[in-house]
C-alpha positions as a Python dict, from the first residue, in 0.01 Angstrom:
ca = {
    (1, 'X'): (0, 0, 0),
    (2, 'X'): (17, 332, 184),
    (3, 'X'): (-297, 539, 157),
    (4, 'X'): (-302, 887, 2),
    (5, 'X'): (-351, 1135, 285),
    (6, 'X'): (-590, 1420, 192),
    (7, 'X'): (-674, 1740, 378),
    (8, 'X'): (-979, 1952, 280),
    (9, 'X'): (-1007, 2329, 336),
    (10, 'X'): (-1345, 2481, 248),
    (11, 'X'): (-1572, 2720, 435),
    (12, 'X'): (-1880, 2523, 327),
    (13, 'X'): (-1969, 2243, 567),
    (14, 'X'): (-2173, 2078, 288),
    (15, 'X'): (-1874, 2070, 54),
    (16, 'X'): (-1645, 1933, 324),
    (17, 'X'): (-1891, 1662, 418),
    (18, 'X'): (-1960, 1558, 57),
    (19, 'X'): (-1591, 1538, -30),
    (20, 'X'): (-1520, 1326, 276),
    (21, 'X'): (-1807, 1093, 182),
    (22, 'X'): (-1680, 1060, -177),
    (23, 'X'): (-1316, 1003, -91),
    (24, 'X'): (-1374, 753, 190),
    (25, 'X'): (-1525, 510, -63),
    (26, 'X'): (-1181, 462, -219),
    (27, 'X'): (-966, 228, -13),
    (28, 'X'): (-648, 398, -133),
    (29, 'X'): (-743, 741, 5),
    (30, 'X'): (-769, 866, 363),
    (31, 'X'): (-902, 1209, 460),
    (32, 'X'): (-682, 1303, 756),
    (33, 'X'): (-852, 1634, 832),
    (34, 'X'): (-1080, 1919, 732),
    (35, 'X'): (-1087, 2288, 814),
    (36, 'X'): (-1314, 2582, 742),
    (37, 'X'): (-1029, 2822, 664),
    (38, 'X'): (-649, 2825, 613),
    (39, 'X'): (-568, 2943, 966),
    (40, 'X'): (-736, 2639, 1119),
    (41, 'X'): (-580, 2425, 845),
    (42, 'X'): (-223, 2538, 914),
    (43, 'X'): (-249, 2434, 1277),
    (44, 'X'): (-393, 2091, 1194),
    (45, 'X'): (-160, 2024, 900),
    (46, 'X'): (147, 2099, 1111),
    (47, 'X'): (61, 1788, 1315),
    (48, 'X'): (-15, 1560, 1018),
    (49, 'X'): (108, 1669, 675),
    (50, 'X'): (-112, 1551, 384),
    (51, 'X'): (-9, 1419, 43),
    (52, 'X'): (-280, 1621, -132),
    (53, 'X'): (-466, 1937, -32),
    (54, 'X'): (-813, 2031, -160),
    (55, 'X'): (-847, 2407, -121),
    (56, 'X'): (-1130, 2654, -165),
    (57, 'X'): (-1016, 2995, -292),
    (58, 'X'): (-1284, 3218, -141),
    (59, 'X'): (-1281, 3196, 240),
    (60, 'X'): (-1293, 3430, 541),
    (61, 'X'): (-987, 3532, 747),
    (62, 'X'): (-736, 3416, 481),
    (63, 'X'): (-815, 3355, 115),
    (64, 'X'): (-698, 3043, -64),
    (65, 'X'): (-455, 3230, -291),
    (66, 'X'): (-262, 3375, 3),
    (67, 'X'): (-249, 3031, 162),
    (68, 'X'): (-140, 2867, -165),
    (69, 'X'): (138, 3123, -217),
    (70, 'X'): (265, 3057, 137),
    (71, 'X'): (261, 2679, 85),
    (72, 'X'): (437, 2687, -251),
    (73, 'X'): (714, 2912, -122),
    (74, 'X'): (783, 2700, 187),
    (75, 'X'): (668, 2340, 143),
    (76, 'X'): (517, 2265, -202),
    (77, 'X'): (230, 2017, -201),
    (78, 'X'): (-15, 1905, -472),
    (79, 'X'): (-315, 2136, -438),
    (80, 'X'): (-654, 2083, -602),
    (81, 'X'): (-842, 2411, -615),
    (82, 'X'): (-1219, 2441, -560),
    (83, 'X'): (-1349, 2737, -757),
    (84, 'X'): (-1686, 2884, -850),
    (85, 'X'): (-1790, 2915, -1214),
    (86, 'X'): (-1784, 3296, -1221),
    (87, 'X'): (-1571, 3559, -1392),
    (88, 'X'): (-1418, 3648, -1056),
    (89, 'X'): (-1361, 3279, -992),
    (90, 'X'): (-1193, 3248, -1332),
    (91, 'X'): (-939, 3520, -1256),
    (92, 'X'): (-865, 3376, -912),
    (93, 'X'): (-828, 3025, -1047),
    (94, 'X'): (-585, 3131, -1319),
    (95, 'X'): (-380, 3298, -1049),
    (96, 'X'): (-385, 2974, -848),
    (97, 'X'): (-270, 2771, -1148),
    (98, 'X'): (12, 3015, -1214),
    (99, 'X'): (121, 2968, -850),
    (100, 'X'): (153, 2594, -904),
    (101, 'X'): (-189, 2448, -821),
    (102, 'X'): (-229, 2101, -971),
    (103, 'X'): (-588, 2109, -1096),
    (104, 'X'): (-924, 2278, -1049),
    (105, 'X'): (-1262, 2143, -945),
    (106, 'X'): (-1539, 2378, -1050),
    (107, 'X'): (-1843, 2401, -827),
    (108, 'X'): (-2169, 2576, -920),
    (109, 'X'): (-2350, 2819, -695),
    (110, 'X'): (-2647, 2586, -655),
    (111, 'X'): (-2685, 2211, -605),
    (112, 'X'): (-2329, 2160, -485),
    (113, 'X'): (-2428, 1827, -331),
    (114, 'X'): (-2553, 1685, -662),
    (115, 'X'): (-2255, 1827, -848),
    (116, 'X'): (-2001, 1662, -619),
    (117, 'X'): (-2189, 1333, -632),
    (118, 'X'): (-2199, 1341, -1013),
    (119, 'X'): (-1824, 1405, -1033),
    (120, 'X'): (-1717, 1157, -765),
    (121, 'X'): (-1506, 937, -994),
    (122, 'X'): (-1329, 1237, -1144),
    (123, 'X'): (-1250, 1377, -798),
    (124, 'X'): (-1096, 1046, -691),
    (125, 'X'): (-895, 1023, -1014),
    (126, 'X'): (-769, 1379, -971),
    (127, 'X'): (-658, 1312, -612),
    (128, 'X'): (-469, 1000, -721),
    (129, 'X'): (-301, 1181, -1010),
    (130, 'X'): (-203, 1470, -783),
    (131, 'X'): (-46, 1234, -530),
    (132, 'X'): (191, 1103, -798),
    (133, 'X'): (327, 1444, -899),
    (134, 'X'): (681, 1532, -794),
    (135, 'X'): (713, 1842, -576),
    (136, 'X'): (951, 2011, -821),
    (137, 'X'): (675, 2017, -1084),
    (138, 'X'): (449, 2220, -856),
    (139, 'X'): (669, 2528, -834),
    (140, 'X'): (521, 2847, -981),
    (141, 'X'): (639, 2891, -1338),
    (142, 'X'): (548, 3082, -1654),
    (143, 'X'): (224, 2740, -1747),
    (144, 'X'): (-1045, 2118, -1684),
    (145, 'X'): (-1383, 1959, -1692),
    (146, 'X'): (-1495, 1696, -1452),
    (147, 'X'): (-1770, 1459, -1559),
    (148, 'X'): (-1845, 1089, -1524),
    (149, 'X'): (-2116, 1061, -1788),
    (150, 'X'): (-2091, 810, -2072),
    (151, 'X'): (-1765, 856, -2256),
    (152, 'X'): (-1823, 953, -2620),
    (153, 'X'): (-1570, 971, -2900),
    (154, 'X'): (-1530, 1243, -3163),
    (155, 'X'): (-1779, 1044, -3377),
    (156, 'X'): (-2050, 1217, -3173),
    (157, 'X'): (-1950, 1554, -3325),
    (158, 'X'): (-1760, 1493, -3650),
    (159, 'X'): (-1748, 1209, -3905),
    (160, 'X'): (-1431, 1003, -3939),
    (161, 'X'): (-1181, 1175, -4173),
    (162, 'X'): (-1152, 1009, -4513),
    (163, 'X'): (-897, 1054, -4795),
    (164, 'X'): (-1019, 1333, -5022),
    (165, 'X'): (-890, 1556, -5298),
    (166, 'X'): (-776, 1884, -5140),
    (167, 'X'): (-685, 2211, -5306),
    (168, 'X'): (-314, 2277, -5281),
    (169, 'X'): (-215, 2543, -5030),
    (170, 'X'): (106, 2652, -4864),
    (171, 'X'): (-82, 2772, -4554),
    (172, 'X'): (39, 2578, -4250),
    (173, 'X'): (-100, 2562, -3898),
    (174, 'X'): (-36, 2406, -3558),
    (175, 'X'): (-297, 2232, -3342),
    (176, 'X'): (-230, 2191, -2968),
    (177, 'X'): (-424, 1988, -2713),
    (178, 'X'): (-365, 1990, -2337),
    (179, 'X'): (-532, 1963, -1997),
    (180, 'X'): (-392, 1938, -1642),
    (181, 'X'): (-77, 2150, -1624),
    (182, 'X'): (-155, 2300, -1961),
    (183, 'X'): (-213, 2658, -1855),
    (184, 'X'): (148, 2693, -1738),
    (185, 'X'): (282, 2485, -2029),
    (186, 'X'): (104, 2698, -2288),
    (187, 'X'): (234, 3013, -2127),
    (188, 'X'): (590, 2883, -2148),
    (189, 'X'): (546, 2803, -2518),
    (190, 'X'): (344, 3098, -2646),
    (191, 'X'): (552, 3362, -2469),
    (192, 'X'): (858, 3231, -2656),
    (193, 'X'): (705, 3262, -3004),
    (194, 'X'): (799, 3547, -3240),
    (195, 'X'): (526, 3759, -3393),
    (196, 'X'): (573, 3582, -3727),
    (197, 'X'): (476, 3217, -3680),
    (198, 'X'): (210, 2979, -3817),
    (199, 'X'): (-150, 3012, -3705),
    (200, 'X'): (-227, 2807, -3392),
    (201, 'X'): (-549, 2644, -3274),
    (202, 'X'): (-563, 2524, -2913),
    (203, 'X'): (-787, 2315, -2692),
    (204, 'X'): (-717, 2357, -2320),
    (205, 'X'): (-971, 2178, -2102),
    (206, 'X'): (-1150, 2461, -1925),
    (207, 'X'): (-1511, 2559, -1863),
    (208, 'X'): (-1700, 2862, -1989),
    (209, 'X'): (-1571, 3202, -1868),
    (210, 'X'): (-1227, 3064, -1787),
    (211, 'X'): (-1094, 3042, -2144),
    (212, 'X'): (-1172, 3408, -2215),
    (213, 'X'): (-978, 3522, -1907),
    (214, 'X'): (-694, 3281, -1990),
    (215, 'X'): (-668, 3407, -2348),
    (216, 'X'): (-668, 3772, -2235),
    (217, 'X'): (-390, 3701, -1987),
    (218, 'X'): (-176, 3529, -2250),
    (219, 'X'): (-240, 3807, -2499),
    (220, 'X'): (-88, 4055, -2254),
    (221, 'X'): (225, 3841, -2216),
    (222, 'X'): (289, 3728, -2575),
    (223, 'X'): (424, 3888, -2891),
    (224, 'X'): (168, 3693, -3091),
    (225, 'X'): (-203, 3769, -3062),
    (226, 'X'): (-397, 3526, -2841),
    (227, 'X'): (-774, 3528, -2811),
    (228, 'X'): (-1071, 3307, -2737),
    (229, 'X'): (-1202, 3175, -3067),
    (230, 'X'): (-1530, 3287, -3215),
    (231, 'X'): (-1723, 3109, -3485),
    (232, 'X'): (-1577, 3190, -3827),
    (233, 'X'): (-1243, 3328, -3705),
    (234, 'X'): (-968, 3295, -3965),
    (235, 'X'): (-657, 3098, -3871),
    (236, 'X'): (-380, 3347, -3943),
    (237, 'X'): (-3, 3367, -3892),
    (238, 'X'): (86, 3522, -3557),
    (239, 'X'): (-254, 3436, -3406),
    (240, 'X'): (-342, 3168, -3149),
    (241, 'X'): (-711, 3079, -3111),
    (242, 'X'): (-819, 2905, -2789),
    (243, 'X'): (-1138, 2698, -2796),
    (244, 'X'): (-1407, 2853, -2577),
    (245, 'X'): (-1502, 2661, -2264),
    (246, 'X'): (-1824, 2467, -2301),
    (247, 'X'): (-1798, 2447, -2682),
    (248, 'X'): (-1609, 2230, -2927),
    (249, 'X'): (-1381, 2391, -3186),
    (250, 'X'): (-1326, 2242, -3531),
    (251, 'X'): (-1111, 2350, -3823),
    (252, 'X'): (-1275, 2426, -4158),
    (253, 'X'): (-1135, 2520, -4495),
    (254, 'X'): (-1258, 2756, -4763),
    (255, 'X'): (-1039, 2751, -5073),
    (256, 'X'): (-684, 2797, -4953),
    (257, 'X'): (-775, 2953, -4617),
    (258, 'X'): (-865, 2804, -4282),
    (259, 'X'): (-1119, 2916, -4025),
    (260, 'X'): (-1270, 2767, -3710),
    (261, 'X'): (-1622, 2654, -3639),
    (262, 'X'): (-1751, 2669, -3281),
    (263, 'X'): (-1987, 2381, -3214),
    (264, 'X'): (-2222, 2268, -2941),
    (265, 'X'): (-2279, 1898, -2891),
    (266, 'X'): (-2218, 1624, -2637),
    (267, 'X'): (-1908, 1583, -2424),
    (268, 'X'): (-1636, 1395, -2611),
    (269, 'X'): (-1404, 1190, -2389),
    (270, 'X'): (-1601, 1365, -2111),
    (271, 'X'): (-1476, 1706, -2228),
    (272, 'X'): (-1612, 2008, -2411),
    (273, 'X'): (-1400, 2140, -2575),
    (274, 'X'): (-1239, 1814, -2679),
    (275, 'X'): (-891, 1773, -2824),
    (276, 'X'): (-1010, 1478, -3035),
    (277, 'X'): (-1270, 1696, -3207),
    (278, 'X'): (-1010, 1958, -3298),
    (279, 'X'): (-746, 1706, -3411),
    (280, 'X'): (-996, 1511, -3623),
    (281, 'X'): (-1103, 1828, -3804),
    (282, 'X'): (-740, 1924, -3861),
    (283, 'X'): (-672, 1579, -4008),
    (284, 'X'): (-967, 1624, -4242),
    (285, 'X'): (-901, 1976, -4365),
    (286, 'X'): (-530, 2042, -4321),
    (287, 'X'): (-357, 1706, -4347),
    (288, 'X'): (11, 1742, -4438),
    (289, 'X'): (-7, 2118, -4384),
    (290, 'X'): (-56, 2074, -4009),
    (291, 'X'): (148, 1993, -3702),
    (292, 'X'): (-21, 1834, -3402),
    (293, 'X'): (107, 1865, -3046),
    (294, 'X'): (-36, 1682, -2745),
    (295, 'X'): (77, 1793, -2402),
    (296, 'X'): (35, 1740, -2030),
    (297, 'X'): (-302, 1617, -1908),
    (298, 'X'): (-501, 1336, -1748),
    (299, 'X'): (-692, 1083, -1954),
    (300, 'X'): (-674, 1006, -2325),
    (301, 'X'): (-849, 1294, -2501),
    (302, 'X'): (-658, 1372, -2821),
    (303, 'X'): (-487, 1034, -2861),
    (304, 'X'): (-718, 909, -3136),
    (305, 'X'): (-730, 1246, -3307),
    (306, 'X'): (-352, 1273, -3315),
    (307, 'X'): (-334, 925, -3470),
    (308, 'X'): (-578, 1042, -3737),
    (309, 'X'): (-353, 1341, -3807),
    (310, 'X'): (-50, 1112, -3825),
    (311, 'X'): (-230, 881, -4069),
    (312, 'X'): (-295, 1163, -4317),
    (313, 'X'): (63, 1290, -4307),
    (314, 'X'): (63, 1557, -4038),
    (315, 'X'): (376, 1600, -3827),
    (316, 'X'): (284, 1491, -3476),
    (317, 'X'): (455, 1550, -3142),
    (318, 'X'): (403, 1459, -2776),
    (319, 'X'): (542, 1625, -2465),
    (320, 'X'): (788, 1404, -2281),
    (321, 'X'): (716, 1261, -1937),
    (322, 'X'): (989, 1456, -1764),
    (323, 'X'): (839, 1796, -1851),
    (324, 'X'): (472, 1696, -1806),
    (325, 'X'): (277, 1764, -1490),
    (326, 'X'): (67, 1460, -1587),
    (327, 'X'): (186, 1223, -1861),
    (328, 'X'): (-159, 1072, -1929),
    (329, 'X'): (-261, 1228, -2262),
    (330, 'X'): (84, 1210, -2427),
    (331, 'X'): (132, 855, -2300),
    (332, 'X'): (-198, 739, -2453),
    (333, 'X'): (-115, 907, -2785),
    (334, 'X'): (223, 734, -2793),
    (335, 'X'): (58, 397, -2718),
    (336, 'X'): (-179, 444, -3014),
    (337, 'X'): (114, 502, -3248),
    (338, 'X'): (16, 853, -3351),
    (339, 'X'): (327, 1035, -3228),
    (340, 'X'): (610, 1104, -3468),
    (341, 'X'): (843, 1251, -3206),
    (342, 'X'): (851, 1293, -2828),
    (343, 'X'): (990, 1631, -2717),
    (344, 'X'): (1053, 1835, -2406),
    (345, 'X'): (826, 2132, -2344),
    (346, 'X'): (1083, 2396, -2441),
    (347, 'X'): (1144, 2233, -2781),
    (348, 'X'): (794, 2323, -2896),
    (349, 'X'): (855, 2691, -2984),
    (350, 'X'): (1121, 2583, -3235),
    (351, 'X'): (895, 2305, -3368),
    (352, 'X'): (604, 2545, -3414),
    (353, 'X'): (816, 2795, -3608),
    (354, 'X'): (1020, 2536, -3800),
}
């Protein structure tokens, strides 16, 4: 089997060295080169073109965004972005994702060595997933937490939903879960929604600081209102609430109205926020009044929760493989039998409003 050829561009020698050490332990991956900035990288890559590029966004001489824009306009390649967990880093990373970057690895300001070691398995998995993406899915278009700790289910945050007598209500809502490729996918969906549509609750795998910037950006582009959820926010028509990074979001019900609860707690399926936590709470409190949509992303977060929604009578949908950047999450949901219909990305605006 041919090895996945990886090139690393980062101005930190420690980061470059640690990534090389991590990736060389997988027999299916070969690091063919490293560079401290894009200008050095362009010269080296012209002699040996990689399958996957790992790219820092804050570097001297030429920043990563400029380099990414050049690559995507001439010779698209799967790019994994290295970004700092800062507000500035959040804005830059969202720009990188909108330009067609595959995924983001978030590095803290301190203890980078320990961080990269702790996330070794996730880095390898991300590189392998990126290598399997078709080039045409990397083009800029109107569209993440890494952890290898013990994988917990939604049981760690919420009890299993059980049949219960519920007050009748005509209030409907839509719950969406997504990860890799989801920022662009959500943009394509939400910008196509009219101002009058059901309330929407969303989990997009992102860390703290990033979800607020993402919500603000979408709010500027959409007819509906989009904002990062706060504890107690009502779920209202024409409003999309995005779970804050680093916190779980669950649906609650008071009488005939819905609101969200923002929770701390352990990682669920190695994510916080977790799609399974949201979907389980929607199954419990909304049932037949809800639609569940699972979209592009690695792993299986959301698969069990969508099955729980399906079992209580919710309408459930999965994004099809052809329109996904990564078919992992939808594929796992389909395998569990919790998907009522498989749809292309651009069918979702009609489904949400229907």
